[in-house]
N, CA and C atoms of all chains as a GROMACS GRO file, in nm:
protein
  600
    1MET      N    1  11.433  10.631  10.556
    1MET     CA    2  11.443  10.503  10.526
    1MET      C    3  11.471  10.440  10.688
    2ARG      N    4  11.405  10.350  10.744
    2ARG     CA    5  11.415  10.276  10.861
    2ARG      C    6  11.544  10.183  10.828
    3PRO      N    7  11.650  10.217  10.945
    3PRO     CA    8  11.803  10.124  10.883
    3PRO      C    9  11.726   9.997  10.971
    4TYR      N   10  11.847   9.904  10.852
    4TYR     CA   11  11.807   9.754  10.835
    4TYR      C   12  11.906   9.719  10.978
    5LYS      N   13  11.839   9.576  11.041
    5LYS     CA   14  11.876   9.518  11.138
    5LYS      C   15  12.026   9.414  11.115
    6HIS      N   16  12.113   9.455  11.173
    6HIS     CA   17  12.249   9.344  11.163
    6HIS      C   18  12.285   9.298  11.301
    7PRO      N   19  12.337   9.140  11.289
    7PRO     CA   20  12.416   9.112  11.444
    7PRO      C   21  12.533   9.140  11.481
    8PRO      N   22  12.534   9.186  11.609
    8PRO     CA   23  12.657   9.177  11.622
    8PRO      C   24  12.727   9.117  11.630
    9ALA      N   25  12.885   9.146  11.611
    9ALA     CA   26  12.972   9.008  11.534
    9ALA      C   27  13.000   8.942  11.664
   10SER      N   28  12.942   8.942  11.768
   10SER     CA   29  12.981   8.854  11.876
   10SER      C   30  12.864   8.736  11.863
   11ASP      N   31  12.789   8.801  11.793
   11ASP     CA   32  12.642   8.682  11.776
   11ASP      C   33  12.641   8.590  11.625
   12LEU      N   34  12.743   8.575  11.582
   12LEU     CA   35  12.779   8.536  11.430
   12LEU      C   36  12.734   8.391  11.463
   13VAL      N   37  12.711   8.308  11.384
   13VAL     CA   38  12.698   8.148  11.346
   13VAL      C   39  12.754   8.097  11.271
   14LEU      N   40  12.826   7.974  11.260
   14LEU     CA   41  12.922   7.934  11.175
   14LEU      C   42  12.767   7.866  11.061
   15GLU      N   43  12.732   7.818  11.119
   15GLU     CA   44  12.599   7.719  11.009
   15GLU      C   45  12.496   7.853  10.982
   16ARG      N   46  12.505   7.973  11.040
   16ARG     CA   47  12.402   8.033  10.965
   16ARG      C   48  12.476   8.088  10.824
   17VAL      N   49  12.581   8.142  10.840
   17VAL     CA   50  12.742   8.189  10.764
   17VAL      C   51  12.727   8.100  10.674
   18LEU      N   52  12.782   7.950  10.667
   18LEU     CA   53  12.748   7.862  10.535
   18LEU      C   54  12.590   7.866  10.472
   19TYR      N   55  12.522   7.858  10.583
   19TYR     CA   56  12.359   7.885  10.493
   19TYR      C   57  12.343   7.926  10.408
   20ALA      N   58  12.412   8.056  10.434
   20ALA     CA   59  12.391   8.236  10.365
   20ALA      C   60  12.474   8.166  10.216
   21LEU      N   61  12.578   8.111  10.242
   21LEU     CA   62  12.708   8.077  10.136
   21LEU      C   63  12.654   7.995  10.032
   22SER      N   64  12.502   7.914  10.106
   22SER     CA   65  12.492   7.792  10.023
   22SER      C   66  12.358   7.775   9.871
   23ASP      N   67  12.405   7.925   9.861
   23ASP     CA   68  12.336   7.972   9.753
   23ASP      C   69  12.394   8.018   9.652
   24SER      N   70  12.386   7.991   9.527
   24SER     CA   71  12.434   8.028   9.405
   24SER      C   72  12.458   8.198   9.419
   25ILE      N   73  12.328   8.257   9.416
   25ILE     CA   74  12.313   8.396   9.438
   25ILE      C   75  12.371   8.472   9.497
   26ARG      N   76  12.350   8.434   9.603
   26ARG     CA   77  12.406   8.474   9.727
   26ARG      C   78  12.601   8.468   9.745
   27LEU      N   79  12.634   8.330   9.715
   27LEU     CA   80  12.775   8.342   9.693
   27LEU      C   81  12.859   8.463   9.579
   28GLU      N   82  12.769   8.475   9.506
   28GLU     CA   83  12.798   8.559   9.360
   28GLU      C   84  12.784   8.706   9.466
   29ILE      N   85  12.702   8.732   9.548
   29ILE     CA   86  12.725   8.902   9.591
   29ILE      C   87  12.823   8.876   9.691
   30VAL      N   88  12.836   8.795   9.753
   30VAL     CA   89  12.962   8.792   9.878
   30VAL      C   90  13.124   8.797   9.765
   31ARG      N   91  13.116   8.727   9.662
   31ARG     CA   92  13.203   8.700   9.572
   31ARG      C   93  13.241   8.862   9.541
   32HIS      N   94  13.160   8.921   9.459
   32HIS     CA   95  13.134   9.088   9.439
   32HIS      C   96  13.198   9.135   9.574
   33LEU      N   97  13.133   9.161   9.654
   33LEU     CA   98  13.162   9.238   9.750
   33LEU      C   99  13.312   9.212   9.784
   34ALA      N  100  13.333   9.109   9.787
   34ALA     CA  101  13.493   9.108   9.835
   34ALA      C  102  13.598   9.140   9.740
   35GLY      N  103  13.550   9.166   9.713
   35GLY     CA  104  13.624   9.272   9.540
   35GLY      C  105  13.619   9.414   9.494
   36VAL      N  106  13.522   9.456   9.597
   36VAL     CA  107  13.498   9.635   9.645
   36VAL      C  108  13.514   9.670   9.748
   37ASP      N  109  13.530   9.814   9.772
   37ASP     CA  110  13.429   9.883   9.914
   37ASP      C  111  13.360   9.847   9.921
   38ASN      N  112  13.218   9.854   9.810
   38ASN     CA  113  13.104   9.841   9.868
   38ASN      C  114  13.019   9.844   9.691
   39ALA      N  115  12.914   9.836   9.753
   39ALA     CA  116  12.820   9.811   9.600
   39ALA      C  117  12.685   9.829   9.644
   40THR      N  118  12.563   9.924   9.572
   40THR     CA  119  12.478   9.935   9.618
   40THR      C  120  12.398   9.786   9.550
   41CYS      N  121  12.261   9.787   9.615
   41CYS     CA  122  12.173   9.669   9.542
   41CYS      C  123  12.194   9.632   9.393
   42GLY      N  124  12.145   9.773   9.338
   42GLY     CA  125  12.163   9.747   9.233
   42GLY      C  126  12.270   9.712   9.125
   43GLU      N  127  12.403   9.716   9.170
   43GLU     CA  128  12.507   9.683   9.137
   43GLU      C  129  12.550   9.499   9.172
   44LEU      N  130  12.439   9.467   9.240
   44LEU     CA  131  12.464   9.341   9.303
   44LEU      C  132  12.378   9.241   9.244
   45ASP      N  133  12.287   9.299   9.155
   45ASP     CA  134  12.204   9.215   9.105
   45ASP      C  135  12.125   9.131   9.023
   46GLY      N  136  12.235   9.181   8.940
   46GLY     CA  137  12.256   9.077   8.803
   46GLY      C  138  12.135   9.105   8.732
   47GLY      N  139  12.053   9.218   8.744
   47GLY     CA  140  11.938   9.201   8.633
   47GLY      C  141  11.821   9.116   8.704
   48ARG      N  142  11.872   9.133   8.819
   48ARG     CA  143  11.753   9.017   8.868
   48ARG      C  144  11.636   9.088   8.939
   49PRO      N  145  11.542   9.016   8.933
   49PRO     CA  146  11.415   9.144   9.013
   49PRO      C  147  11.447   9.129   9.113
   50LYS      N  148  11.361   9.240   9.160
   50LYS     CA  149  11.420   9.303   9.351
   50LYS      C  150  11.327   9.177   9.417
   51SER      N  151  11.235   9.156   9.406
   51SER     CA  152  11.186   9.042   9.479
   51SER      C  153  11.264   8.961   9.482
   52THR      N  154  11.340   8.881   9.391
   52THR     CA  155  11.404   8.795   9.446
   52THR      C  156  11.540   8.821   9.509
   53VAL      N  157  11.612   8.955   9.461
   53VAL     CA  158  11.732   8.963   9.531
   53VAL      C  159  11.702   9.009   9.654
   54SER      N  160  11.591   9.106   9.727
   54SER     CA  161  11.571   9.142   9.886
   54SER      C  162  11.576   9.033   9.966
   55HIS      N  163  11.494   8.913   9.899
   55HIS     CA  164  11.538   8.814  10.041
   55HIS      C  165  11.665   8.769  10.023
   56HIS      N  166  11.740   8.752   9.907
   56HIS     CA  167  11.894   8.718   9.928
   56HIS      C  168  11.983   8.819  10.002
   57PHE      N  169  11.973   8.970   9.996
   57PHE     CA  170  12.028   9.036  10.101
   57PHE      C  171  11.998   9.034  10.224
   58LYS      N  172  11.895   8.996  10.244
   58LYS     CA  173  11.815   8.976  10.382
   58LYS      C  174  11.889   8.869  10.459
   59VAL      N  175  11.911   8.748  10.422
   59VAL     CA  176  11.988   8.619  10.440
   59VAL      C  177  12.145   8.660  10.485
   60LEU      N  178  12.189   8.706  10.409
   60LEU     CA  179  12.309   8.764  10.404
   60LEU      C  180  12.319   8.879  10.526
   61ARG      N  181  12.225   8.956  10.539
   61ARG     CA  182  12.241   9.072  10.654
   61ARG      C  183  12.232   8.952  10.777
   62GLU      N  184  12.163   8.918  10.759
   62GLU     CA  185  12.133   8.812  10.892
   62GLU      C  186  12.214   8.703  10.928
   63SER      N  187  12.279   8.682  10.847
   63SER     CA  188  12.391   8.592  10.880
   63SER      C  189  12.513   8.664  10.983
   64GLY      N  190  12.514   8.779  10.926
   64GLY     CA  191  12.623   8.894  10.951
   64GLY      C  192  12.711   8.900  10.849
   65LEU      N  193  12.705   8.863  10.744
   65LEU     CA  194  12.789   8.881  10.619
   65LEU      C  195  12.785   9.015  10.534
   66VAL      N  196  12.690   9.035  10.537
   66VAL     CA  197  12.650   9.215  10.464
   66VAL      C  198  12.598   9.278  10.575
   67LEU      N  199  12.629   9.404  10.499
   67LEU     CA  200  12.588   9.528  10.618
   67LEU      C  201  12.579   9.603  10.452
   68THR      N  202  12.406   9.646  10.538
   68THR     CA  203  12.358   9.772  10.454
   68THR      C  204  12.293   9.837  10.467
   69GLU      N  205  12.369   9.974  10.495
   69GLU     CA  206  12.311  10.088  10.480
   69GLU      C  207  12.272  10.247  10.411
   70GLY      N  208  12.100  10.264  10.431
   70GLY     CA  209  12.075  10.362  10.329
   70GLY      C  210  12.138  10.465  10.317
   71VAL      N  211  12.167  10.524  10.219
   71VAL     CA  212  12.264  10.680  10.226
   71VAL      C  213  12.216  10.716  10.087
   72GLY      N  214  12.116  10.837  10.115
   72GLY     CA  215  11.995  10.887  10.021
   72GLY      C  216  11.888  10.799  10.011
   73THR      N  217  11.867  10.759   9.878
   73THR     CA  218  11.773  10.683   9.837
   73THR      C  219  11.826  10.553   9.763
   74ALA      N  220  12.006  10.504   9.824
   74ALA     CA  221  12.050  10.383   9.741
   74ALA      C  222  12.096  10.313   9.873
   75HIS      N  223  12.117  10.188   9.874
   75HIS     CA  224  12.116  10.093   9.981
   75HIS      C  225  12.289  10.063   9.951
   76ILE      N  226  12.328  10.086  10.044
   76ILE     CA  227  12.477  10.020  10.008
   76ILE      C  228  12.555   9.951  10.091
   77ASN      N  229  12.586   9.845   9.994
   77ASN     CA  230  12.626   9.706  10.073
   77ASN      C  231  12.782   9.680  10.088
   78THR      N  232  12.804   9.636  10.212
   78THR     CA  233  12.949   9.628  10.247
   78THR      C  234  12.982   9.486  10.298
   79LEU      N  235  13.121   9.418  10.271
   79LEU     CA  236  13.107   9.235  10.303
   79LEU      C  237  13.159   9.295  10.474
   80ARG      N  238  13.164   9.230  10.569
   80ARG     CA  239  13.150   9.227  10.718
   80ARG      C  240  13.297   9.187  10.673
   81ARG      N  241  13.402   9.170  10.646
   81ARG     CA  242  13.493   9.061  10.622
   81ARG      C  243  13.578   9.092  10.736
   82ASP      N  244  13.611   9.193  10.856
   82ASP     CA  245  13.676   9.171  10.948
   82ASP      C  246  13.618   9.118  11.066
   83ASP      N  247  13.477   9.135  11.076
   83ASP     CA  248  13.377   9.069  11.169
   83ASP      C  249  13.372   8.910  11.124
   84ILE      N  250  13.379   8.848  11.017
   84ILE     CA  251  13.401   8.701  10.997
   84ILE      C  252  13.507   8.677  10.990
   85ASP      N  253  13.609   8.756  10.982
   85ASP     CA  254  13.784   8.659  10.974
   85ASP      C  255  13.792   8.658  11.144
   86ARG      N  256  13.739   8.771  11.196
   86ARG     CA  257  13.801   8.726  11.375
   86ARG      C  258  13.715   8.656  11.383
   87ARG      N  259  13.570   8.614  11.382
   87ARG     CA  260  13.518   8.519  11.431
   87ARG      C  261  13.496   8.358  11.390
   88PHE      N  262  13.530   8.360  11.237
   88PHE     CA  263  13.585   8.231  11.179
   88PHE      C  264  13.714   8.257  11.074
   89PRO      N  265  13.806   8.222  11.153
   89PRO     CA  266  13.972   8.238  11.091
   89PRO      C  267  13.969   8.188  10.954
   90GLY      N  268  13.992   8.234  10.867
   90GLY     CA  269  14.028   8.135  10.759
   90GLY      C  270  13.910   8.060  10.666
   91LEU      N  271  13.801   8.105  10.720
   91LEU     CA  272  13.676   8.042  10.634
   91LEU      C  273  13.647   8.128  10.504
   92LEU      N  274  13.606   8.259  10.535
   92LEU     CA  275  13.583   8.297  10.425
   92LEU      C  276  13.653   8.287  10.287
   93ALA      N  277  13.820   8.326  10.323
   93ALA     CA  278  13.908   8.288  10.231
   93ALA      C  279  13.921   8.167  10.167
   94ALA      N  280  13.904   8.070  10.244
   94ALA     CA  281  13.915   7.922  10.169
   94ALA      C  282  13.768   7.907  10.097
   95ILE      N  283  13.661   7.974  10.107
   95ILE     CA  284  13.553   7.947  10.053
   95ILE      C  285  13.560   8.018   9.915
   96LEU      N  286  13.609   8.112   9.936
   96LEU     CA  287  13.596   8.228   9.838
   96LEU      C  288  13.715   8.186   9.708
   97ALA      N  289  13.789   8.098   9.771
   97ALA     CA  290  13.936   8.053   9.709
   97ALA      C  291  13.883   7.938   9.619
   98GLN      N  292  13.749   7.889   9.615
   98GLN     CA  293  13.700   7.786   9.543
   98GLN      C  294  13.643   7.820   9.382
   99PRO      N  295  13.654   7.769   9.281
   99PRO     CA  296  13.667   7.836   9.163
   99PRO      C  297  13.541   7.882   9.183
  100ALA      N  298  13.454   7.997   9.076
  100ALA     CA  299  13.322   8.006   9.094
  100ALA      C  300  13.228   7.936   8.986
  101MET      N  301  11.991   4.452  10.088
  101MET     CA  302  11.998   4.613  10.118
  101MET      C  303  12.050   4.688  10.025
  102ARG      N  304  11.951   4.810   9.930
  102ARG     CA  305  11.942   4.859   9.800
  102ARG      C  306  12.042   4.905   9.826
  103PRO      N  307  12.200   4.988   9.753
  103PRO     CA  308  12.259   5.025   9.809
  103PRO      C  309  12.255   5.193   9.764
  104TYR      N  310  12.292   5.266   9.859
  104TYR     CA  311  12.252   5.370   9.822
  104TYR      C  312  12.352   5.488   9.715
  105LYS      N  313  12.281   5.594   9.666
  105LYS     CA  314  12.349   5.677   9.568
  105LYS      C  315  12.423   5.778   9.622
  106HIS      N  316  12.535   5.789   9.538
  106HIS     CA  317  12.615   5.863   9.564
  106HIS      C  318  12.673   5.968   9.453
  107PRO      N  319  12.715   6.133   9.441
  107PRO     CA  320  12.724   6.147   9.340
  107PRO      C  321  12.884   6.139   9.310
  108PRO      N  322  12.906   6.110   9.208
  108PRO     CA  323  13.062   6.104   9.158
  108PRO      C  324  13.148   6.223   9.223
  109ALA      N  325  13.308   6.216   9.242
  109ALA     CA  326  13.353   6.327   9.297
  109ALA      C  327  13.385   6.436   9.226
  110SER      N  328  13.344   6.408   9.039
  110SER     CA  329  13.336   6.510   8.934
  110SER      C  330  13.229   6.620   8.965
  111ASP      N  331  13.097   6.562   9.028
  111ASP     CA  332  12.979   6.630   9.023
  111ASP      C  333  12.939   6.678   9.160
  112LEU      N  334  13.063   6.723   9.240
  112LEU     CA  335  13.026   6.759   9.348
  112LEU      C  336  13.009   6.931   9.346
  113VAL      N  337  12.920   6.985   9.399
  113VAL     CA  338  12.896   7.134   9.338
  113VAL      C  339  12.925   7.211   9.526
  114LEU      N  340  12.986   7.316   9.527
  114LEU     CA  341  13.041   7.379   9.669
  114LEU      C  342  12.892   7.412   9.721
  115GLU      N  343  12.809   7.522   9.631
  115GLU     CA  344  12.699   7.543   9.738
  115GLU      C  345  12.668   7.423   9.838
  116ARG      N  346  12.629   7.304   9.761
  116ARG     CA  347  12.568   7.170   9.844
  116ARG      C  348  12.615   7.158   9.945
  117VAL      N  349  12.740   7.137   9.906
  117VAL     CA  350  12.862   7.138  10.030
  117VAL      C  351  12.829   7.213  10.159
  118LEU      N  352  12.850   7.358  10.114
  118LEU     CA  353  12.833   7.467  10.210
  118LEU      C  354  12.708   7.427  10.282
  119TYR      N  355  12.564   7.356  10.187
  119TYR     CA  356  12.367   7.344  10.300
  119TYR      C  357  12.430   7.258  10.357
  120ALA      N  358  12.494   7.164  10.298
  120ALA     CA  359  12.506   6.986  10.384
  120ALA      C  360  12.563   7.009  10.542
  121LEU      N  361  12.665   7.192  10.535
  121LEU     CA  362  12.716   7.199  10.668
  121LEU      C  363  12.632   7.324  10.702
  122SER      N  364  12.566   7.333  10.677
  122SER     CA  365  12.530   7.457  10.708
  122SER      C  366  12.383   7.415  10.911
  123ASP      N  367  12.367   7.291  10.863
  123ASP     CA  368  12.296   7.248  10.969
  123ASP      C  369  12.352   7.208  11.075
  124SER      N  370  12.360   7.228  11.186
  124SER     CA  371  12.408   7.150  11.342
  124SER      C  372  12.424   7.043  11.368
  125ILE      N  373  12.299   6.964  11.339
  125ILE     CA  374  12.301   6.813  11.348
  125ILE      C  375  12.431   6.748  11.240
  126ARG      N  376  12.428   6.790  11.136
  126ARG     CA  377  12.479   6.746  11.012
  126ARG      C  378  12.649   6.766  11.010
  127LEU      N  379  12.670   6.884  11.056
  127LEU     CA  380  12.815   6.952  11.091
  127LEU      C  381  12.842   6.869  11.208
  128GLU      N  382  12.757   6.810  11.311
  128GLU     CA  383  12.820   6.719  11.377
  128GLU      C  384  12.877   6.583  11.363
  129ILE      N  385  12.846   6.545  11.255
  129ILE     CA  386  12.803   6.435  11.195
  129ILE      C  387  12.933   6.390  11.154
  130VAL      N  388  12.948   6.528  11.118
  130VAL     CA  389  13.081   6.554  10.972
  130VAL      C  390  13.196   6.548  11.060
  131ARG      N  391  13.203   6.652  11.159
  131ARG     CA  392  13.302   6.671  11.269
  131ARG      C  393  13.347   6.506  11.335
  132HIS      N  394  13.201   6.438  11.402
  132HIS     CA  395  13.238   6.298  11.436
  132HIS      C  396  13.323   6.200  11.254
  133LEU      N  397  13.275   6.248  11.193
  133LEU     CA  398  13.310   6.145  11.112
  133LEU      C  399  13.490   6.177  11.090
  134ALA      N  400  13.516   6.293  11.089
  134ALA     CA  401  13.640   6.330  11.025
  134ALA      C  402  13.739   6.278  11.147
  135GLY      N  403  13.689   6.224  11.243
  135GLY     CA  404  13.810   6.203  11.386
  135GLY      C  405  13.781   6.055  11.352
  136VAL      N  406  13.740   5.939  11.253
  136VAL     CA  407  13.759   5.805  11.288
  136VAL      C  408  13.726   5.781  11.145
  137ASP      N  409  13.761   5.644  11.141
  137ASP     CA  410  13.772   5.606  11.002
  137ASP      C  411  13.621   5.560  10.922
  138ASN      N  412  13.535   5.561  11.007
  138ASN     CA  413  13.400   5.496  10.992
  138ASN      C  414  13.319   5.511  11.108
  139ALA      N  415  13.213   5.550  11.086
  139ALA     CA  416  13.081   5.522  11.197
  139ALA      C  417  12.957   5.460  11.137
  140THR      N  418  12.889   5.388  11.250
  140THR     CA  419  12.747   5.315  11.215
  140THR      C  420  12.644   5.434  11.216
  141CYS      N  421  12.547   5.460  11.189
  141CYS     CA  422  12.446   5.572  11.159
  141CYS      C  423  12.445   5.572  11.321
  142GLY      N  424  12.387   5.456  11.409
  142GLY     CA  425  12.348   5.492  11.552
  142GLY      C  426  12.475   5.522  11.600
  143GLU      N  427  12.604   5.525  11.583
  143GLU     CA  428  12.736   5.576  11.650
  143GLU      C  429  12.698   5.746  11.635
  144LEU      N  430  12.644   5.775  11.525
  144LEU     CA  431  12.635   5.887  11.485
  144LEU      C  432  12.513   6.028  11.523
  145ASP      N  433  12.391   5.958  11.549
  145ASP     CA  434  12.269   5.987  11.569
  145ASP      C  435  12.286   6.082  11.686
  146GLY      N  436  12.360   6.034  11.805
  146GLY     CA  437  12.382   6.141  11.923
  146GLY      C  438  12.187   6.117  11.971
  147GLY      N  439  12.133   5.988  11.966
  147GLY     CA  440  12.005   5.971  12.034
  147GLY      C  441  11.874   6.026  11.974
  148ARG      N  442  11.958   6.096  11.861
  148ARG     CA  443  11.806   6.126  11.785
  148ARG      C  444  11.747   6.029  11.720
  149PRO      N  445  11.599   6.049  11.699
  149PRO     CA  446  11.534   5.958  11.663
  149PRO      C  447  11.587   5.901  11.475
  150LYS      N  448  11.513   5.815  11.473
  150LYS     CA  449  11.584   5.766  11.320
  150LYS      C  450  11.544   5.835  11.189
  151SER      N  451  11.441   5.862  11.221
  151SER     CA  452  11.324   5.948  11.127
  151SER      C  453  11.415   6.100  11.105
  152THR      N  454  11.444   6.133  11.199
  152THR     CA  455  11.537   6.278  11.206
  152THR      C  456  11.663   6.297  11.144
  153VAL      N  457  11.727   6.148  11.191
  153VAL     CA  458  11.865   6.160  11.125
  153VAL      C  459  11.882   6.117  10.966
  154SER      N  460  11.794   6.003  10.958
  154SER     CA  461  11.816   5.948  10.802
  154SER      C  462  11.764   6.114  10.711
  155HIS      N  463  11.704   6.184  10.717
  155HIS     CA  464  11.670   6.316  10.637
  155HIS      C  465  11.853   6.348  10.624
  156HIS      N  466  11.897   6.386  10.749
  156HIS     CA  467  12.002   6.426  10.745
  156HIS      C  468  12.148   6.389  10.672
  157PHE      N  469  12.131   6.238  10.689
  157PHE     CA  470  12.226   6.152  10.616
  157PHE      C  471  12.211   6.164  10.496
  158LYS      N  472  12.087   6.171  10.442
  158LYS     CA  473  12.052   6.190  10.293
  158LYS      C  474  12.111   6.290  10.231
  159VAL      N  475  12.097   6.408  10.308
  159VAL     CA  476  12.185   6.564  10.276
  159VAL      C  477  12.288   6.553  10.251
  160LEU      N  478  12.393   6.492  10.325
  160LEU     CA  479  12.506   6.471  10.338
  160LEU      C  480  12.579   6.348  10.268
  161ARG      N  481  12.494   6.272  10.229
  161ARG     CA  482  12.523   6.200  10.085
  161ARG      C  483  12.512   6.269   9.959
  162GLU      N  484  12.381   6.361   9.919
  162GLU     CA  485  12.358   6.373   9.825
  162GLU      C  486  12.475   6.524   9.775
  163SER      N  487  12.558   6.558   9.883
  163SER     CA  488  12.612   6.665   9.921
  163SER      C  489  12.721   6.581   9.879
  164GLY      N  490  12.796   6.469   9.879
  164GLY     CA  491  12.945   6.425   9.829
  164GLY      C  492  12.996   6.404   9.972
  165LEU      N  493  12.948   6.434  10.084
  165LEU     CA  494  13.058   6.468  10.228
  165LEU      C  495  13.050   6.336  10.222
  166VAL      N  496  12.957   6.227  10.249
  166VAL     CA  497  12.926   6.125  10.300
  166VAL      C  498  12.893   5.994  10.259
  167LEU      N  499  12.971   5.915  10.272
  167LEU     CA  500  12.918   5.752  10.201
  167LEU      C  501  12.885   5.648  10.290
  168THR      N  502  12.767   5.639  10.265
  168THR     CA  503  12.724   5.506  10.378
  168THR      C  504  12.716   5.400  10.271
  169GLU      N  505  12.793   5.289  10.326
  169GLU     CA  506  12.725   5.157  10.275
  169GLU      C  507  12.690   5.031  10.340
  170GLY      N  508  12.633   4.995  10.314
  170GLY     CA  509  12.548   4.864  10.397
  170GLY      C  510  12.619   4.772  10.392
  171VAL      N  511  12.639   4.724  10.530
  171VAL     CA  512  12.727   4.601  10.550
  171VAL      C  513  12.688   4.481  10.652
  172GLY      N  514  12.620   4.381  10.612
  172GLY     CA  515  12.533   4.292  10.689
  172GLY      C  516  12.409   4.434  10.692
  173THR      N  517  12.341   4.423  10.840
  173THR     CA  518  12.229   4.516  10.855
  173THR      C  519  12.267   4.650  10.919
  174ALA      N  520  12.385   4.659  10.913
  174ALA     CA  521  12.457   4.792  10.942
  174ALA      C  522  12.488   4.906  10.808
  175HIS      N  523  12.448   4.980  10.830
  175HIS     CA  524  12.511   5.120  10.769
  175HIS      C  525  12.586   5.232  10.824
  176ILE      N  526  12.734   5.137  10.713
  176ILE     CA  527  12.879   5.196  10.761
  176ILE      C  528  12.868   5.344  10.668
  177ASN      N  529  12.880   5.460  10.745
  177ASN     CA  530  12.935   5.599  10.682
  177ASN      C  531  13.131   5.617  10.671
  178THR      N  532  13.145   5.692  10.607
  178THR     CA  533  13.274   5.756  10.623
  178THR      C  534  13.279   5.891  10.525
  179LEU      N  535  13.348   5.949  10.591
  179LEU     CA  536  13.384   6.084  10.531
  179LEU      C  537  13.456   6.072  10.395
  180ARG      N  538  13.380   6.154  10.300
  180ARG     CA  539  13.457   6.131  10.167
  180ARG      C  540  13.607   6.249  10.133
  181ARG      N  541  13.642   6.245  10.256
  181ARG     CA  542  13.803   6.334  10.255
  181ARG      C  543  13.833   6.363  10.149
  182ASP      N  544  13.910   6.274  10.067
  182ASP     CA  545  13.991   6.263   9.966
  182ASP      C  546  13.913   6.356   9.828
  183ASP      N  547  13.774   6.318   9.830
  183ASP     CA  548  13.724   6.355   9.729
  183ASP      C  549  13.667   6.531   9.742
  184ILE      N  550  13.671   6.542   9.890
  184ILE     CA  551  13.657   6.683   9.939
  184ILE      C  552  13.726   6.783   9.900
  185ASP      N  553  13.855   6.735   9.929
  185ASP     CA  554  13.987   6.794   9.939
  185ASP      C  555  14.025   6.827   9.825
  186ARG      N  556  13.993   6.736   9.710
  186ARG     CA  557  14.073   6.743   9.592
  186ARG      C  558  13.963   6.864   9.485
  187ARG      N  559  13.866   6.865   9.561
  187ARG     CA  560  13.768   6.919   9.461
  187ARG      C  561  13.748   7.098   9.518
  188PHE      N  562  13.762   7.042   9.684
  188PHE     CA  563  13.789   7.235   9.737
  188PHE      C  564  13.857   7.214   9.821
  189PRO      N  565  13.991   7.240   9.771
  189PRO     CA  566  14.144   7.263   9.845
  189PRO      C  567  14.117   7.316   9.999
  190GLY      N  568  14.127   7.295  10.091
  190GLY     CA  569  14.137   7.349  10.217
  190GLY      C  570  13.969   7.391  10.265
  191LEU      N  571  13.862   7.401  10.212
  191LEU     CA  572  13.746   7.379  10.251
  191LEU      C  573  13.727   7.364  10.381
  192LEU      N  574  13.692   7.148  10.369
  192LEU     CA  575  13.678   7.125  10.476
  192LEU      C  576  13.756   7.144  10.616
  193ALA      N  577  13.910   7.173  10.569
  193ALA     CA  578  13.944   7.194  10.706
  193ALA      C  579  13.912   7.358  10.762
  194ALA      N  580  13.932   7.460  10.692
  194ALA     CA  581  13.856   7.566  10.753
  194ALA      C  582  13.732   7.576  10.791
  195ILE      N  583  13.658   7.499  10.777
  195ILE     CA  584  13.492   7.456  10.812
  195ILE      C  585  13.513   7.381  10.974
  196LEU      N  586  13.628   7.269  10.984
  196LEU     CA  587  13.651   7.181  11.092
  196LEU      C  588  13.708   7.224  11.159
  197ALA      N  589  13.813   7.364  11.156
  197ALA     CA  590  13.877   7.408  11.240
  197ALA      C  591  13.779   7.544  11.332
  198GLN      N  592  13.698   7.566  11.278
  198GLN     CA  593  13.635   7.646  11.380
  198GLN      C  594  13.583   7.570  11.501
  199PRO      N  595  13.541   7.669  11.609
  199PRO     CA  596  13.499   7.581  11.702
  199PRO      C  597  13.390   7.548  11.726
  200ALA      N  598  13.346   7.394  11.779
  200ALA     CA  599  13.213   7.347  11.775
  200ALA      C  600  13.120   7.435  11.836
   0.00000   0.00000   0.00000
């Protein structure tokens, strides 16, 4: 399995993070990940077709919000909470505090 | 001058606000408006062509972030700070607190 590309913490861009969170499916994935250590794509896709969610995971990775690692045949996703909080203090907490 | 349409405060949607703020020109306009009572489009366009910025103002209006009123031949823009803060407490403050 080819490793996914992720931006380093120093390259995170506010507008890109806001864009990643401007879609209800991606926001739902991030809300879910904020409450667990990590989750497979299957646990996060809400039963949606793989073709739909794989694009959303890509946007989330490219924004720096989500880290995806291949473990065996599974894809394990983790919220990059520390990287985001260090770079954009208070941002994610304020967004996740809004009612779903 | 035909009045612009604006969503009522009760219809504001988090994802739409985040989308409106996910573009650097729109974020710059909102940052500017956060520091003044109101401003004309000309004061906010940063010298960009009207065709470019009119789309951005439309997105900002439709998200509920900005109110545009025609006054004589001018368009006066105001940040709907109270509506946004009441509906999404802490959100705008957290975003505007990030360095530009």
